[in-house]
Backbone of each chain as ProteinMPNN parsed JSONL, in Angstrom:
{"seq_chain_A": "DAGVIQSPRHEVTEMGQEVTLRCKPISGHNSLFWYRQTMMRGLELLIYFNNNVPIDDSGMPEDRFSAKMPNASFSTLKIQPSEPRDSAVYFCASSFAGSQPTQYFGPGTRLLVL", "coords_chain_A": {"N_chain_A": [[4.157, -12.629, -18.19], [5.981, -9.99, -19.747], [7.484, -7.345, -17.969], [7.787, -3.783, -17.564], [10.217, -2.589, -19.728], [13.455, -1.291, -19.758], [16.145, 0.479, -21.247], [19.437, 1.86, -21.681], [20.597, -0.12, -18.851], [22.552, 0.968, -17.323], [24.369, 3.97, -17.666], [27.124, 5.8, -18.513], [28.437, 8.901, -19.126], [29.953, 11.758, -20.652], [29.917, 15.197, -19.721], [27.947, 17.306, -21.719], [27.424, 15.539, -23.733], [24.972, 13.738, -25.68], [22.247, 11.951, -24.364], [20.225, 9.114, -24.54], [17.445, 7.548, -23.326], [15.531, 4.576, -23.114], [12.292, 3.026, -23.31], [10.006, 0.386, -22.96], [6.702, -0.114, -22.573], [4.366, -2.094, -20.568], [2.525, -4.443, -22.394], [-0.588, -3.448, -23.668], [-1.013, -1.49, -21.815], [-1.841, 1.964, -21.56], [-0.887, 4.323, -20.592], [2.065, 6.104, -19.909], [4.907, 6.844, -17.99], [7.601, 8.943, -17.088], [10.084, 9.105, -14.681], [12.382, 10.673, -12.392], [14.832, 9.895, -10.035], [16.493, 10.957, -7.192], [18.668, 11.186, -4.343], [18.377, 13.596, -3.029], [16.019, 14.799, -4.006], [14.112, 12.877, -4.231], [11.529, 10.896, -5.775], [10.606, 12.068, -8.789], [8.136, 13.145, -11.024], [8.585, 13.43, -14.427], [7.373, 13.546, -17.013], [4.27, 12.567, -18.514], [2.485, 10.32, -20.635], [-0.552, 9.719, -22.343], [-2.21, 7.402, -24.216], [-0.193, 7.749, -26.146], [0.106, 10.472, -26.296], [1.563, 13.414, -25.046], [0.699, 14.441, -21.831], [1.232, 15.835, -19.489], [3.924, 17.724, -18.997], [5.139, 19.231, -17.154], [7.023, 18.653, -15.292], [9.42, 18.363, -16.561], [12.696, 19.331, -16.464], [14.083, 21.331, -17.965], [14.773, 22.807, -21.208], [16.644, 21.101, -22.195], [15.813, 18.577, -21.881], [13.848, 16.127, -23.465], [11.014, 14.238, -24.537], [9.567, 11.47, -26.204], [6.915, 9.579, -27.663], [6.457, 7.552, -29.961], [4.87, 5.395, -30.629], [2.602, 2.934, -29.22], [4.213, 1.146, -27.912], [6.714, 2.061, -27.286], [8.997, 4.436, -25.965], [11.043, 7.338, -25.612], [13.454, 9.13, -23.702], [15.271, 11.966, -23.869], [18.329, 13.627, -23.28], [19.981, 16.515, -23.926], [22.248, 19.077, -24.161], [23.911, 16.84, -21.891], [24.384, 17.228, -18.324], [26.345, 17.253, -15.291], [24.567, 17.439, -13.085], [22.395, 16.064, -13.943], [22.707, 13.492, -13.277], [21.313, 10.593, -12.041], [18.755, 8.178, -11.171], [16.683, 7.014, -13.628], [13.393, 6.252, -14.076], [10.963, 4.411, -15.838], [7.486, 4.014, -16.053], [4.391, 2.239, -16.412], [0.842, 2.179, -16.984], [-2.626, 1.15, -16.992], [-5.029, 3.24, -18.03], [-7.686, 3.67, -16.134], [-10.144, 2.549, -13.85], [-8.453, 1.638, -11.916], [-5.591, 2.877, -11.658], [-2.961, 1.685, -11.39], [0.505, 1.953, -11.278], [3.251, 0.438, -12.86], [6.616, -0.197, -12.497], [9.628, 0.054, -14.406], [13.003, -1.368, -14.429], [14.752, 0.724, -14.262], [17.162, 3.23, -15.289], [20.413, 3.858, -14.572], [22.048, 6.773, -14.517], [25.073, 8.413, -15.023], [26.704, 11.371, -15.245], [29.657, 12.689, -16.137]], "CA_chain_A": [[4.188, -11.434, -19.043], [7.124, -9.122, -19.53], [7.18, -6.082, -17.32], [8.311, -2.618, -18.259], [11.611, -2.816, -20.11], [14.216, -0.058, -19.961], [17.544, 0.332, -21.66], [20.305, 0.877, -21.041], [20.445, -0.184, -17.401], [23.556, 1.888, -16.786], [24.939, 4.836, -18.695], [28.117, 6.763, -18.05], [28.738, 9.77, -20.247], [30.635, 13.004, -20.282], [29.129, 16.418, -19.83], [27.801, 17.82, -23.063], [27.008, 14.481, -24.647], [23.55, 13.414, -25.756], [21.873, 10.688, -23.738], [18.876, 8.663, -24.886], [16.933, 6.447, -22.524], [14.443, 3.927, -23.837], [11.316, 2.329, -22.47], [8.917, -0.365, -23.577], [5.708, -0.338, -21.512], [3.663, -3.357, -20.557], [1.569, -4.536, -23.489], [-1.961, -3.167, -23.273], [-1.065, -0.267, -21.028], [-1.961, 3.122, -22.428], [-0.258, 5.481, -19.975], [3.493, 5.899, -19.665], [5.436, 7.882, -17.121], [9.043, 9.04, -16.869], [10.438, 9.661, -13.387], [13.778, 10.783, -12.026], [14.984, 9.736, -8.592], [17.762, 11.301, -6.562], [18.59, 11.193, -2.884], [17.957, 14.903, -2.543], [14.699, 15.224, -4.454], [13.175, 11.761, -4.247], [10.993, 10.45, -7.05], [9.943, 13.204, -9.431], [7.535, 12.89, -12.327], [9.074, 14.329, -15.474], [6.371, 13.686, -18.058], [3.529, 11.348, -18.76], [1.742, 10.192, -21.881], [-1.757, 8.906, -22.374], [-2.446, 7.065, -25.632], [0.944, 8.266, -26.91], [0.071, 11.927, -26.323], [2.052, 13.989, -23.786], [-0.393, 15.072, -21.091], [1.774, 16.756, -18.501], [5.386, 17.75, -19.047], [5.555, 20.318, -16.266], [8.162, 18.231, -14.498], [10.657, 18.362, -17.349], [13.448, 20.416, -15.821], [14.44, 22.428, -18.872], [14.701, 22.455, -22.622], [17.617, 20.058, -22.538], [15.107, 17.309, -21.776], [12.712, 15.942, -24.36], [10.497, 12.874, -24.524], [8.673, 11.132, -27.303], [6.281, 8.262, -27.65], [6.0, 7.419, -31.344], [3.82, 4.375, -30.706], [2.159, 2.444, -27.916], [5.15, 0.199, -27.314], [8.064, 2.595, -27.221], [9.165, 5.838, -25.606], [12.414, 7.758, -25.342], [13.738, 10.358, -22.957], [16.559, 12.418, -24.361], [18.952, 14.763, -22.597], [20.984, 17.066, -24.823], [23.424, 18.338, -23.704], [23.835, 16.362, -20.519], [25.175, 17.929, -17.315], [26.54, 16.391, -14.102], [23.39, 17.453, -12.214], [21.391, 15.133, -14.471], [23.002, 12.158, -12.749], [20.159, 10.132, -11.272], [18.134, 6.979, -11.726], [15.487, 7.367, -14.4], [12.443, 5.148, -14.144], [9.785, 4.452, -16.687], [6.385, 3.234, -15.492], [3.205, 2.237, -17.276], [-0.416, 1.8, -16.346], [-3.806, 1.171, -17.841], [-5.869, 4.33, -17.541], [-9.022, 3.166, -15.847], [-10.546, 2.737, -12.465], [-7.343, 1.303, -11.023], [-4.426, 3.308, -12.438], [-1.719, 1.237, -10.761], [1.695, 2.101, -12.113], [4.27, -0.604, -12.752], [7.89, 0.434, -12.811], [10.742, -0.668, -14.992], [14.167, -1.509, -13.535], [15.471, 1.998, -14.16], [18.465, 3.479, -15.913], [21.274, 4.647, -13.676], [22.827, 7.678, -15.367], [26.151, 9.19, -14.403], [27.29, 12.336, -16.169], [30.94, 13.135, -15.561]], "C_chain_A": [[5.423, -10.599, -18.713], [6.661, -7.852, -18.851], [7.654, -4.939, -18.178], [9.806, -2.846, -18.511], [12.281, -1.473, -20.361], [15.625, -0.398, -20.432], [18.146, 1.706, -21.898], [20.046, 0.828, -19.541], [21.408, 0.771, -16.707], [24.114, 2.709, -17.943], [25.908, 5.793, -18.016], [28.514, 7.603, -19.249], [29.446, 11.02, -19.739], [29.713, 14.2, -20.506], [29.116, 16.921, -21.265], [27.342, 16.796, -24.079], [25.488, 14.304, -24.61], [23.312, 12.04, -25.139], [20.442, 10.344, -24.14], [18.528, 7.435, -24.067], [15.689, 5.895, -23.198], [13.54, 3.133, -22.905], [10.292, 1.621, -23.332], [7.901, -0.659, -22.488], [5.116, -1.736, -21.585], [2.609, -3.346, -21.664], [0.142, -4.325, -22.976], [-2.115, -1.943, -22.397], [-1.091, 0.934, -21.954], [-1.454, 4.421, -21.781], [1.19, 5.143, -19.656], [4.061, 7.117, -18.956], [6.955, 7.8, -17.092], [9.281, 9.758, -15.534], [11.955, 9.777, -13.281], [13.857, 10.666, -10.508], [16.402, 10.075, -8.161], [17.573, 11.269, -5.058], [17.99, 12.498, -2.388], [16.491, 15.197, -2.843], [13.676, 14.098, -4.504], [12.744, 11.418, -5.66], [10.167, 11.58, -7.653], [9.372, 12.775, -10.772], [8.055, 13.921, -13.327], [7.991, 14.613, -16.504], [5.538, 12.422, -18.091], [2.68, 11.471, -20.014], [0.483, 9.366, -21.634], [-2.101, 8.669, -23.836], [-1.449, 7.771, -26.548], [1.012, 9.79, -26.943], [0.607, 12.468, -24.995], [0.954, 14.779, -23.092], [0.145, 16.152, -20.155], [3.29, 16.671, -18.544], [5.938, 18.833, -18.124], [6.755, 19.944, -15.406], [9.47, 18.176, -15.263], [11.482, 19.572, -16.929], [13.783, 21.579, -16.742], [14.471, 21.905, -20.296], [15.704, 21.377, -23.031], [16.963, 18.674, -22.523], [13.963, 17.268, -22.788], [12.293, 14.48, -24.308], [9.541, 12.684, -25.677], [8.055, 9.769, -27.067], [5.674, 8.051, -29.035], [4.916, 6.368, -31.533], [3.557, 3.814, -29.313], [3.178, 1.566, -27.217], [6.554, 0.755, -27.158], [8.061, 4.075, -26.852], [10.638, 6.109, -25.37], [12.42, 9.027, -24.514], [15.151, 10.769, -23.347], [17.045, 13.619, -23.558], [20.087, 15.256, -23.505], [21.112, 18.567, -24.61], [23.279, 17.91, -22.251], [24.767, 17.162, -19.603], [25.312, 17.022, -16.092], [25.314, 16.352, -13.187], [22.244, 16.583, -12.735], [21.618, 13.712, -13.969], [21.903, 11.745, -11.776], [19.775, 8.753, -11.8], [16.84, 7.413, -12.398], [14.618, 6.122, -14.546], [11.363, 5.446, -15.17], [8.726, 3.58, -16.013], [5.221, 3.264, -16.469], [1.99, 1.803, -16.478], [-1.509, 1.738, -17.389], [-4.743, 2.207, -17.257], [-7.288, 3.819, -17.358], [-9.325, 3.38, -14.389], [-9.416, 2.427, -11.478], [-6.03, 1.634, -11.73], [-3.104, 2.915, -11.805], [-0.567, 1.362, -11.734], [2.693, 0.994, -11.807], [5.577, -0.05, -13.289], [8.837, -0.52, -13.521], [11.915, -0.693, -14.035], [14.986, -0.237, -13.382], [16.752, 2.016, -14.96], [19.261, 4.357, -14.97], [22.218, 5.459, -14.543], [23.851, 8.434, -14.538], [26.76, 10.08, -15.469], [28.534, 12.918, -15.508], [31.317, 14.544, -16.002]], "O_chain_A": [[5.849, -10.515, -17.561], [5.574, -7.347, -19.128], [7.895, -5.101, -19.374], [10.549, -3.245, -17.615], [11.752, -0.626, -21.08], [16.204, -1.419, -20.061], [17.43, 2.63, -22.28], [19.325, 1.68, -19.021], [21.111, 1.31, -15.641], [24.305, 2.204, -19.05], [25.554, 6.499, -17.072], [28.889, 7.058, -20.287], [29.511, 11.278, -18.537], [28.847, 14.186, -21.381], [30.148, 16.955, -21.936], [26.915, 17.157, -25.176], [24.822, 14.672, -23.643], [24.071, 11.098, -25.363], [19.554, 11.195, -24.083], [19.222, 6.42, -24.109], [14.896, 6.637, -23.778], [13.967, 2.64, -21.862], [9.779, 2.176, -24.303], [8.215, -1.396, -21.553], [5.34, -2.469, -22.548], [1.893, -2.361, -21.844], [-0.279, -4.934, -21.993], [-3.216, -1.414, -22.249], [-0.446, 0.935, -23.002], [-1.582, 5.496, -22.367], [1.503, 4.044, -19.196], [3.737, 8.259, -19.279], [7.525, 6.709, -17.074], [8.765, 10.848, -15.29], [12.704, 9.086, -13.973], [13.055, 11.259, -9.786], [17.377, 9.547, -8.697], [16.447, 11.319, -4.563], [17.195, 12.511, -1.447], [15.796, 15.786, -2.014], [12.502, 14.336, -4.788], [13.49, 11.619, -6.619], [9.153, 11.992, -7.089], [10.049, 12.117, -11.562], [7.973, 15.127, -13.096], [7.72, 15.768, -16.831], [6.016, 11.341, -17.747], [2.229, 12.551, -20.395], [0.472, 8.441, -20.822], [-2.265, 9.617, -24.604], [-1.818, 8.318, -27.588], [1.912, 10.342, -27.575], [0.164, 12.036, -23.931], [0.35, 15.674, -23.684], [-0.42, 17.24, -20.048], [3.87, 15.652, -18.168], [7.067, 19.291, -18.296], [7.426, 20.817, -14.855], [10.526, 17.964, -14.666], [11.018, 20.708, -17.028], [13.759, 22.727, -16.298], [14.228, 20.726, -20.554], [15.596, 20.812, -24.119], [17.5, 17.719, -23.086], [13.215, 18.233, -22.948], [13.113, 13.595, -24.065], [8.812, 13.593, -26.073], [8.607, 8.924, -26.362], [4.498, 8.344, -29.248], [4.136, 6.437, -32.482], [4.223, 4.188, -28.347], [3.02, 1.271, -26.032], [7.494, -0.005, -26.92], [7.25, 4.858, -27.345], [11.389, 5.217, -24.975], [11.529, 9.87, -24.609], [16.104, 10.009, -23.173], [16.269, 14.508, -23.207], [21.024, 14.517, -23.809], [20.145, 19.286, -24.861], [22.588, 18.568, -21.474], [25.788, 17.697, -20.038], [24.491, 16.129, -15.882], [25.049, 15.32, -12.571], [21.242, 16.391, -12.046], [20.798, 12.828, -14.217], [21.604, 12.455, -10.815], [20.378, 8.234, -12.739], [16.011, 8.096, -11.797], [15.048, 5.091, -15.064], [10.921, 6.584, -15.333], [9.044, 2.524, -15.465], [5.083, 4.199, -17.257], [2.1, 1.149, -15.441], [-1.348, 2.205, -18.516], [-5.2, 2.072, -16.122], [-7.999, 3.569, -18.331], [-8.804, 4.307, -13.769], [-9.429, 2.901, -10.342], [-5.421, 0.755, -12.341], [-2.207, 3.751, -11.697], [-0.659, 0.925, -12.881], [2.943, 0.662, -10.648], [5.634, 0.494, -14.391], [8.845, -1.726, -13.273], [11.848, -0.113, -12.952], [15.816, -0.132, -12.479], [17.344, 0.981, -15.265], [18.838, 5.457, -14.614], [23.084, 4.906, -15.222], [23.537, 9.012, -13.498], [27.271, 9.594, -16.478], [28.461, 13.554, -14.456], [32.363, 15.057, -15.603]]}, "seq_chain_B": "QKEVEQNSGPLSVPEGAIASLNCTYSDRGSQSFFWYRQYSGKSPELIMFIYSNGDKEDGRFTAQLNKASQYVSLLIRDSQPSDSATYLCAVNLFYGQNFVFGPGTRLSVLP", "coords_chain_B": {"N_chain_B": [[3.655, 24.084, 1.074], [4.223, 20.655, 1.014], [2.886, 18.232, -1.219], [2.51, 15.527, -0.632], [3.374, 13.982, 2.269], [5.741, 12.286, 4.267], [7.277, 10.712, 7.067], [10.746, 10.657, 7.069], [12.285, 8.82, 8.329], [15.165, 6.968, 9.587], [12.886, 4.322, 10.402], [12.967, 2.136, 12.926], [12.29, -1.152, 13.858], [11.848, -4.029, 15.941], [12.264, -7.44, 14.905], [9.301, -9.203, 14.207], [7.619, -7.372, 15.339], [5.049, -4.783, 14.967], [5.123, -2.633, 12.276], [4.529, 0.736, 11.635], [3.62, 2.928, 9.193], [3.293, 6.18, 8.022], [1.383, 8.647, 6.175], [0.569, 11.766, 4.851], [-1.567, 13.907, 2.945], [-2.228, 16.693, 0.79], [-4.207, 17.451, -1.043], [-7.604, 17.516, -1.256], [-9.044, 16.424, -3.261], [-7.962, 14.031, -3.909], [-8.044, 10.681, -4.984], [-7.234, 7.978, -4.979], [-4.918, 5.763, -3.389], [-1.659, 4.641, -2.879], [0.726, 2.222, -1.89], [4.129, 1.709, -2.187], [6.986, -0.368, -2.214], [10.462, -0.08, -1.993], [13.439, -1.524, -2.519], [16.914, -1.044, -1.816], [18.623, 0.193, -4.561], [16.858, -0.878, -6.354], [13.758, -0.915, -8.264], [10.629, 0.788, -7.534], [8.035, -1.231, -6.155], [4.688, -2.305, -6.239], [2.791, -2.552, -3.288], [0.204, -2.4, -2.16], [-3.072, -0.936, -2.736], [-5.535, 1.565, -1.931], [-8.844, 2.781, -1.88], [-11.143, 3.482, -0.515], [-12.445, 4.839, 2.535], [-11.302, 3.516, 5.629], [-10.091, 0.244, 6.477], [-7.891, -1.93, 4.701], [-6.881, -5.142, 4.105], [-4.114, -7.234, 3.356], [-2.622, -10.053, 3.533], [0.177, -9.768, 5.544], [0.028, -7.086, 5.522], [-1.679, -4.026, 6.11], [-3.596, -1.454, 4.915], [-4.67, 1.775, 5.787], [-7.125, 4.241, 5.508], [-8.113, 7.571, 5.865], [-10.003, 9.881, 4.774], [-11.104, 12.259, 5.652], [-9.289, 13.237, 7.453], [-7.187, 13.323, 5.792], [-5.208, 11.319, 5.519], [-3.195, 8.485, 5.291], [-2.172, 5.208, 6.036], [0.194, 2.534, 6.512], [0.348, -0.619, 7.827], [2.549, -3.077, 8.939], [2.485, -6.251, 9.885], [4.061, -8.62, 12.123], [6.788, -8.059, 11.431], [9.559, -8.59, 9.259], [13.104, -9.065, 8.701], [13.443, -8.95, 5.947], [11.616, -7.079, 5.194], [12.821, -4.701, 5.384], [13.297, -1.711, 3.875], [12.634, 1.093, 1.693], [9.607, 2.792, 1.943], [7.186, 4.021, -0.123], [4.672, 6.386, -0.383], [1.975, 7.022, -2.513], [-0.153, 9.214, -4.241], [-3.081, 9.53, -6.093], [-4.519, 11.923, -8.06], [-7.728, 13.425, -8.704], [-8.088, 14.341, -11.293], [-6.356, 13.256, -13.124], [-4.017, 10.789, -14.423], [-1.626, 10.709, -13.212], [0.649, 10.171, -10.499], [1.417, 11.518, -7.268], [4.241, 11.287, -5.462], [5.327, 10.602, -2.147], [8.216, 11.425, -0.087], [9.164, 9.076, 0.965], [9.639, 6.55, 3.49], [12.169, 5.188, 5.34], [12.502, 1.94, 6.395], [13.734, -0.148, 8.895], [14.131, -3.371, 9.908], [15.008, -5.031, 12.672], [16.879, -7.914, 13.371]], "CA_chain_B": [[3.326, 22.787, 1.684], [4.398, 19.538, 0.11], [1.609, 17.599, -1.496], [2.468, 14.246, 0.065], [4.432, 13.997, 3.265], [6.029, 11.095, 5.037], [8.481, 10.785, 7.889], [11.822, 10.046, 6.283], [12.896, 7.739, 9.077], [14.724, 5.592, 9.532], [12.042, 3.741, 11.413], [13.539, 0.847, 13.308], [11.428, -1.99, 14.677], [12.411, -5.374, 16.092], [11.62, -8.517, 14.165], [8.072, -9.684, 14.821], [6.787, -6.242, 15.794], [4.239, -4.1, 13.96], [5.679, -1.372, 11.761], [3.463, 1.654, 11.239], [4.138, 3.957, 8.288], [2.247, 7.187, 7.874], [1.451, 9.515, 4.998], [-0.49, 12.766, 4.77], [-1.63, 14.536, 1.627], [-2.827, 18.026, 0.906], [-5.307, 17.699, -1.977], [-8.81, 16.785, -0.873], [-9.571, 15.747, -4.441], [-7.248, 12.777, -4.125], [-9.013, 9.596, -5.121], [-6.697, 6.662, -4.682], [-3.697, 5.847, -2.591], [-0.847, 3.468, -3.179], [1.98, 2.014, -1.157], [5.166, 1.005, -2.921], [8.2, -0.727, -1.477], [11.648, 0.043, -2.834], [14.699, -1.977, -1.958], [18.046, -0.252, -2.271], [19.112, -0.135, -5.894], [15.807, -1.501, -7.148], [12.65, -0.036, -8.617], [9.467, 0.649, -6.651], [7.083, -2.29, -6.463], [3.431, -2.055, -5.567], [2.377, -3.435, -2.202], [-1.249, -2.401, -2.168], [-3.722, 0.346, -2.946], [-6.793, 1.703, -1.201], [-9.658, 3.857, -2.4], [-12.247, 3.838, 0.366], [-12.129, 5.009, 3.951], [-11.297, 2.299, 6.414], [-8.93, -0.64, 6.411], [-7.801, -2.96, 3.668], [-5.845, -6.066, 4.54], [-3.559, -8.171, 2.371], [-1.559, -10.778, 4.211], [0.701, -9.076, 6.728], [-0.082, -5.647, 5.292], [-2.98, -3.372, 6.228], [-3.634, -0.032, 4.585], [-5.758, 2.478, 6.452], [-7.378, 5.52, 4.864], [-9.034, 8.492, 6.504], [-10.031, 11.028, 3.861], [-11.422, 13.487, 6.385], [-8.028, 13.7, 8.041], [-6.184, 13.324, 4.709], [-4.19, 10.506, 6.153], [-3.187, 7.077, 4.909], [-1.088, 4.525, 6.724], [0.477, 1.14, 6.18], [0.813, -1.415, 8.946], [3.17, -4.344, 8.59], [2.482, -7.123, 11.068], [5.114, -9.638, 12.138], [7.846, -7.523, 10.56], [10.705, -9.45, 8.996], [14.247, -8.316, 8.17], [13.257, -8.75, 4.506], [10.755, -5.916, 4.994], [13.66, -3.502, 5.437], [13.247, -1.063, 2.567], [11.978, 2.4, 1.732], [8.195, 2.675, 1.585], [6.724, 5.234, -0.786], [3.234, 6.629, -0.468], [1.642, 7.728, -3.75], [-1.535, 9.697, -4.263], [-3.594, 9.794, -7.44], [-5.489, 13.003, -8.015], [-8.981, 13.166, -9.395], [-8.166, 14.787, -12.683], [-5.353, 12.705, -14.023], [-3.493, 9.465, -14.152], [-0.314, 10.767, -12.581], [0.771, 10.06, -9.051], [2.365, 12.336, -6.538], [4.897, 10.417, -4.502], [5.978, 11.166, -0.979], [9.667, 11.221, -0.083], [9.491, 7.732, 1.406], [10.097, 6.263, 4.85], [13.083, 4.046, 5.371], [12.187, 1.015, 7.478], [14.756, -1.127, 9.222], [13.631, -4.386, 10.824], [16.206, -5.559, 13.316], [16.702, -9.324, 13.79]], "C_chain_B": [[3.477, 21.685, 0.64], [3.085, 18.805, -0.035], [1.435, 16.293, -0.755], [3.66, 14.215, 1.02], [4.526, 12.663, 3.995], [7.21, 11.391, 5.946], [9.584, 10.031, 7.166], [12.457, 8.858, 6.988], [14.38, 8.009, 9.31], [13.834, 5.199, 10.707], [12.592, 2.347, 11.701], [12.571, 0.099, 14.204], [12.094, -3.348, 14.826], [11.616, -6.383, 15.276], [10.405, -9.028, 14.937], [7.132, -8.593, 15.283], [5.932, -5.717, 14.639], [4.933, -2.799, 13.564], [4.527, -0.523, 11.251], [4.052, 2.808, 10.439], [2.999, 4.913, 7.954], [2.487, 8.118, 6.696], [0.286, 10.507, 5.083], [-0.424, 13.442, 3.41], [-2.458, 15.806, 1.719], [-4.069, 18.219, 0.036], [-6.52, 16.85, -1.633], [-9.463, 16.077, -2.051], [-8.902, 14.423, -4.731], [-8.217, 11.604, -4.046], [-8.482, 8.246, -4.689], [-5.278, 6.783, -4.147], [-2.945, 4.53, -2.698], [0.357, 3.431, -2.253], [2.916, 1.178, -2.011], [6.323, 0.723, -1.974], [9.369, -0.647, -2.456], [12.871, -0.419, -2.058], [15.828, -1.144, -2.561], [18.552, -0.728, -3.635], [18.093, -0.779, -6.817], [14.708, -0.492, -7.465], [11.499, -0.218, -7.634], [8.543, -0.48, -7.113], [5.832, -2.085, -5.613], [3.193, -3.079, -4.455], [0.86, -3.545, -2.2], [-1.78, -1.004, -2.423], [-5.037, 0.359, -2.18], [-7.531, 2.906, -1.738], [-10.665, 4.384, -1.374], [-11.76, 4.015, 1.791], [-12.194, 3.67, 4.673], [-10.014, 1.523, 6.21], [-9.045, -1.597, 5.24], [-6.624, -3.847, 4.01], [-5.411, -6.975, 3.397], [-2.371, -8.852, 3.025], [-1.108, -10.043, 5.46], [0.537, -7.564, 6.636], [-1.528, -5.172, 5.456], [-2.82, -1.906, 5.878], [-4.853, 0.58, 5.264], [-5.896, 3.853, 5.816], [-8.417, 6.307, 5.645], [-9.031, 9.769, 5.673], [-10.329, 12.324, 4.589], [-10.162, 14.098, 6.992], [-6.907, 13.76, 7.019], [-4.956, 12.544, 5.142], [-4.327, 9.079, 5.645], [-1.989, 6.426, 5.584], [-0.955, 3.099, 6.214], [1.003, 0.46, 7.433], [1.387, -2.722, 8.416], [3.245, -5.171, 9.857], [3.596, -8.141, 10.952], [6.258, -9.242, 11.215], [9.026, -8.485, 10.469], [11.877, -8.6, 8.498], [14.119, -8.056, 6.668], [12.3, -7.601, 4.187], [11.552, -4.61, 5.02], [13.799, -2.906, 4.038], [12.734, 0.359, 2.777], [10.551, 2.23, 1.223], [7.693, 4.026, 1.092], [5.207, 5.267, -0.804], [2.982, 7.415, -1.753], [0.15, 8.043, -3.763], [-1.93, 10.018, -5.701], [-4.686, 10.842, -7.336], [-6.673, 12.715, -8.913], [-8.866, 13.351, -10.897], [-7.149, 14.147, -13.608], [-4.921, 11.318, -13.633], [-2.196, 9.513, -13.364], [-0.411, 10.682, -11.067], [1.652, 11.174, -8.528], [2.94, 11.444, -5.453], [5.402, 11.221, -3.31], [7.466, 10.856, -1.021], [10.088, 9.83, 0.373], [9.929, 7.676, 2.858], [10.982, 5.035, 4.799], [12.804, 3.213, 6.612], [13.345, 0.038, 7.657], [14.177, -2.087, 10.263], [14.842, -5.132, 11.383], [15.982, -6.993, 13.776], [16.963, -9.496, 15.275]], "O_chain_B": [[2.935, 21.768, -0.462], [2.275, 18.757, 0.89], [0.337, 15.977, -0.297], [4.806, 14.401, 0.612], [3.522, 12.015, 4.292], [8.05, 12.232, 5.623], [9.384, 8.908, 6.705], [13.08, 8.002, 6.359], [14.813, 9.159, 9.239], [14.002, 5.669, 11.833], [12.665, 1.497, 10.814], [12.086, 0.645, 15.195], [12.827, -3.778, 13.936], [10.434, -6.183, 14.998], [10.465, -9.255, 16.146], [5.969, -8.86, 15.587], [6.072, -6.147, 13.494], [5.281, -1.978, 14.412], [3.658, -1.005, 10.525], [4.878, 3.569, 10.942], [1.885, 4.491, 7.644], [3.621, 8.348, 6.277], [-0.849, 10.116, 5.357], [0.641, 13.537, 2.8], [-3.284, 15.965, 2.618], [-4.905, 19.068, 0.345], [-6.475, 15.622, -1.708], [-10.334, 15.228, -1.864], [-9.245, 13.758, -5.708], [-9.082, 11.54, -3.173], [-9.212, 7.453, -4.094], [-4.556, 7.746, -4.409], [-3.531, 3.451, -2.615], [0.922, 4.461, -1.885], [2.562, 0.102, -2.493], [6.592, 1.492, -1.05], [9.27, -1.093, -3.599], [13.283, 0.204, -1.08], [15.71, -0.613, -3.666], [18.865, -1.904, -3.823], [18.423, -1.179, -7.933], [14.735, 0.643, -6.989], [11.399, -1.253, -6.975], [8.305, -0.656, -8.308], [5.909, -1.74, -4.434], [3.364, -4.284, -4.641], [0.304, -4.643, -2.235], [-1.048, -0.017, -2.341], [-5.581, -0.688, -1.827], [-6.923, 3.938, -2.023], [-10.995, 5.57, -1.362], [-10.771, 3.405, 2.199], [-13.025, 2.814, 4.368], [-8.986, 2.077, 5.82], [-10.135, -2.011, 4.846], [-5.504, -3.369, 4.186], [-6.223, -7.421, 2.588], [-1.266, -8.311, 3.067], [-1.919, -9.731, 6.332], [0.874, -6.844, 7.576], [-2.468, -5.825, 5.004], [-2.005, -1.2, 6.473], [-5.926, -0.022, 5.308], [-4.903, 4.55, 5.608], [-9.46, 5.78, 6.033], [-8.168, 10.631, 5.843], [-9.853, 13.384, 4.182], [-10.002, 15.318, 7.034], [-5.8, 14.197, 7.335], [-3.831, 13.045, 5.131], [-5.428, 8.533, 5.577], [-0.92, 7.028, 5.689], [-1.855, 2.546, 5.581], [1.984, 0.907, 8.028], [0.794, -3.382, 7.563], [3.977, -4.837, 10.789], [4.03, -8.49, 9.854], [6.645, -10.001, 10.327], [9.431, -9.103, 11.453], [11.663, -7.527, 7.933], [14.629, -7.053, 6.169], [12.188, -7.194, 3.031], [11.019, -3.544, 4.713], [14.355, -3.532, 3.136], [12.441, 0.769, 3.9], [10.323, 1.596, 0.193], [7.768, 5.033, 1.795], [4.55, 4.3, -1.191], [3.7, 8.371, -2.045], [-0.682, 7.237, -3.348], [-1.197, 10.692, -6.425], [-5.663, 10.665, -6.607], [-6.608, 11.848, -9.785], [-9.47, 12.613, -11.675], [-7.103, 14.489, -14.79], [-5.392, 10.747, -12.65], [-1.714, 8.481, -12.897], [-1.407, 11.065, -10.455], [2.511, 11.702, -9.234], [2.204, 10.909, -4.623], [5.842, 12.362, -3.447], [7.926, 10.113, -1.888], [11.242, 9.443, 0.191], [10.511, 8.623, 3.387], [10.595, 3.985, 4.284], [12.86, 3.713, 7.736], [13.86, -0.525, 6.691], [13.784, -1.675, 11.354], [15.591, -5.775, 10.648], [15.017, -7.274, 14.486], [16.861, -10.607, 15.796]]}, "name": "protein", "num_of_chains": 2, "seq": "DAGVIQSPRHEVTEMGQEVTLRCKPISGHNSLFWYRQTMMRGLELLIYFNNNVPIDDSGMPEDRFSAKMPNASFSTLKIQPSEPRDSAVYFCASSFAGSQPTQYFGPGTRLLVLQKEVEQNSGPLSVPEGAIASLNCTYSDRGSQSFFWYRQYSGKSPELIMFIYSNGDKEDGRFTAQLNKASQYVSLLIRDSQPSDSATYLCAVNLFYGQNFVFGPGTRLSVLP"}
């Protein structure tokens, strides 16, 4: 079975540009999570969805960040406008909400904002 | 107080020794506990999870949970250089599906 798929794997952009990260969760999973990882702050939860509905977006740093999940097999995380401090690795993870909510991570998108 | 705490390391052990990784958490409502391994430049991968007090063994790995002390640990027996990675402790709270991750402990197994 395919795991969590993320694209692009690497993104280099200039400050002020819009960045869109994409995620396809594991088929059958109904929870999806967006994380950001930096050396300084570790792995931070940005937002998570359950059955395509945003449940907790308290980790979204500011209005420049937005996330959508239009259907069960696709989600986007958008940063507009991007800033150098947004440089990080962004992970998407999915799980099946049940008695064993194990999260499975995608390969991540390494974002560099110049 | 941070919700999930781990020693950042690095923890260095010789090959063949037992590596002991520790994690404490603050919310007594925490229900399940996960250990992830993350190699440099890679994504976290699940090693094992534990829900009940006591020990859970899987191959060379043993997870130990003590809810009264709010403490979970991971023991790696017969450590190998390939075990060198950062180990992340994650805690799942009662009321949601989201995890709270600790900062991770960097383990170095010396040949």
